[in-house]
N, C-alpha and C positions, 0 to 999 in steps of 0.2 A: 206600528204594532199590528199584527194580524187580528182580524175580527174574530171573536169567539164563535165556535160552531159546535155541532153535536159531538164531535170527537173531543174537543176541549172540555165540553160539559161532562163527558165520561170521566176524564182525568180529574176534574174538580170534584165530582161526586165521590170517586174513590179516595181522594185525598181528604175530603171532608169527613167521610165515614171513618177513616183511619184516625184522624185527629180526635173526633168525638169518642171513638172507642178507647183511645189512649187516655183521654181526660176522665172517662167514666170508670176506667179500670183503677183498682187500688194501687197504691205506691208499690214499686218494684225495687226492692233492695238488691244490692250486689250479693250473689251467693259467695260466702267465705271460701267455699271449696273451689271457686274458680281459679285461685292462684296455685292450686295443687296439680301440677302437670305431671304427666306420666313419666317423661324422660328427664331425670335429674342428673344424668351422668356428667361428671366433670372431666374435661380433656384439656391438657396443657394449662391447668390451673384455672380454666374458665368454667364456672358453674353453669349447669344446664346448657352445655355446649351446643347441642344440635338445635335447640330452640332459639339460641342466640345467633349461631352461625348461619342458619337458614334464612336470615333476614338480608344476607348479602345480595341476593338477586333483586330485591327492591331497590337497593342502592344503584345497581347497574342499570336497571330499567329507568329509574328516575334521571340518572345522568344522561342516558341515551335519549330520553325524551327531551331534555333541555337542549341537547345538541341539535335537535331537529327544529327548534323554534324559529331560527332565521330562515328556514326553507319551507315553512308552512305555506300552502297554496291558498288558504282561506284566512285573510287578515282578521276577520271579526271574531274568530275563535282563539286568537293568540293569547289573550289574558286567561281565559278558562283553561286552555291547554297547558299554559305555563304553570298555573296553580295546580293542575292535576299532576304534572311531572314533578313539581316541587313537593307536593304532598306525598307522592310515592317514595321519593328520595328520603323524606323525613320519617316516613313509616319505618324504614330500615333502621334508623337511629333510635327512634322512640321505642320500637318493639324490641330491639336488641337490649336497650337499657332496662326495659321492663322485665324481660325474660332472664336477664342476669340476676335480678333481685326482685322477684314478683311480690308486689304489694299494691295497696290502693294508691299510694303516692306516686309510684312509678307507672302505674297503669294509665294515669292521666296523660302521660307523655306518649303513650302508645295510641290512645284514642284521639287525641287532638289532631295529629296529621291524617288519621283515617277519615275524620270528618271533612278535612280540607279536600282530600282526594274524592270522596263521595260527592260532596257538594259541587266541586268543580266539574266533574263528569256530568252531573245532573243539569247544571247550568248550560254546559255546552250542547247537550241534547235538546234541552228546552229551546234554546236560542236558535238552533238549526231548524227545528221542525214545528215548534208550537208557537213561540213568541215572535220570531222573525227579526229580532234585534237584540243587541248586547246590552242587557240591563239587569240581569238576574244574579250575576256572580257575587257581587258584594253582599247583598242581603242574604243569599244562601250561605255564604261563608260565615257571616255573622251568626246566623241561626245555628249552624253546625258547631262552631266553636262554643257558643253559649250553652248548647245542649251538653257538651262534654264537661264544661266548667260547672254547670248546674249540678250534674251528677256528682262531681268531686266535692263540691261545696256541701251537698246534702249528706254525703258519706261521712265527711269530717264532723258533722253535727249529729251523727247517730241516727239519721233518718234518710238513708240513701234512697234515691229515686232515679231509676234508669229510664223511665218512660220517654222523656224527650230524646235521649240518646238512641233508644231503640227505634223511635219514629224517624229520626234523622238517618239512621243507617239503613233501615229496611224499606221505608216508603219509596225512595227512589228506585230500589231494586224491584219493588212490586209494580211501579208505574212504567219502568223502562220497557218491558215486553209489550205493553199496550201502546206506547209511543212508537216502538219499532213496527208494530203491526198496522197501526192506523194512520201514521203520518209518513209521507214519502221522504226518502233520503235526498239530501242536496249534495253533501260532500262526505259525510261520515260513512264508513264501510259497514253495512249491516251484518255481513257474515262474521266479521271480526268482533263486532259488538255482541252478537249472539254467542259466539264461541267464548268470549270473556264471561258472559253471564253463566254459561254452563260450567266453565272452570271454577267460577266463584261458588256456585252451588255445590260442586263436588268438594271444594275446600271446606265449606261449612259442614258437610257430612263427615269429612275426616276429622274435623275439630270436635264434633260431637262424640266420636268414637276414638278419642285420643288413646286411652289405655288398651282398648281392644286391638287397635291397629298395631301398637307396639308389641303386644303379646302374640299377635298373629305372625308378624314378619320378623320381629326381633331386631330390626336394624334402626328403623325410624318410627317415631310416634305419629299419631294422627295429627297432632298440632304442628309438628315439623313439616309434614306433607302439606298441611293447610297453607303454610307460608310459601312453599314452592308452587303450589297450584295458584295461589292468589297472585304471586309475582308473574306467573305466566298469563293470568287474566289481565294484569296491569299492562303487560307488554302488548297484548291484543288491543287494549284501549288506546295505547300510544300509537300503534300502527294504524288504527282505524282512522286517524286524522291524516289526510294526504299531505305529503311534503315533496318538494322537488328533489332532484338528484343532488348528491353531495358534490360540491365543486372540487375539481381535481386540483391538487396542490401544484404550484409552479415548479417546474424542473430546474 
């Protein structure tokens, strides 16, 4: 394991400040209006069709990512990369399930695979540039899954608390730019990682203006576009991990 230095100390200070601020902040319940999406159009008998169908790109990216596993050039990232690809694939199923029938119960299955994808990505980046060895994936996955389950458990008891889930989703996003700026790359493609971050930021903006986007363009809602941009970001993350050429099939 690499010895701690000033750059690592900066990351630890940011993480500690975020954790302390989260603990000191009051309980954050789920907004009941969260389930009220702008585009509720049914097509071919499928309720909320576009918010459901727009999850297909996650499935394609996840499957594509898994096909690259045998060709990865860096063996130490194989477990985290596989978890990332599998998480993206499962996001398509969990999110489609949730959007077909938005509720607290179905939202859990949307959030669980997202925590897997976020934690796998964070683990891969930490192990490449900060830690120097593969040892973070399992604890990070456990923390991510526990955060989503804790939120659901508190919601079912009338005292919903999103704080751990918010921390798990957004702390890696906050730390990633610092890691990209302060630590040299070994094998992950910086340009693709930065592009993925930008796409994800744009996706969150679209999500925040769900109704306004639908009213403005009249075709797709902000949340539907969020899915498409997030899937593009996921593709960038998958491609950021180098892999060898696909072997030609025998004639």
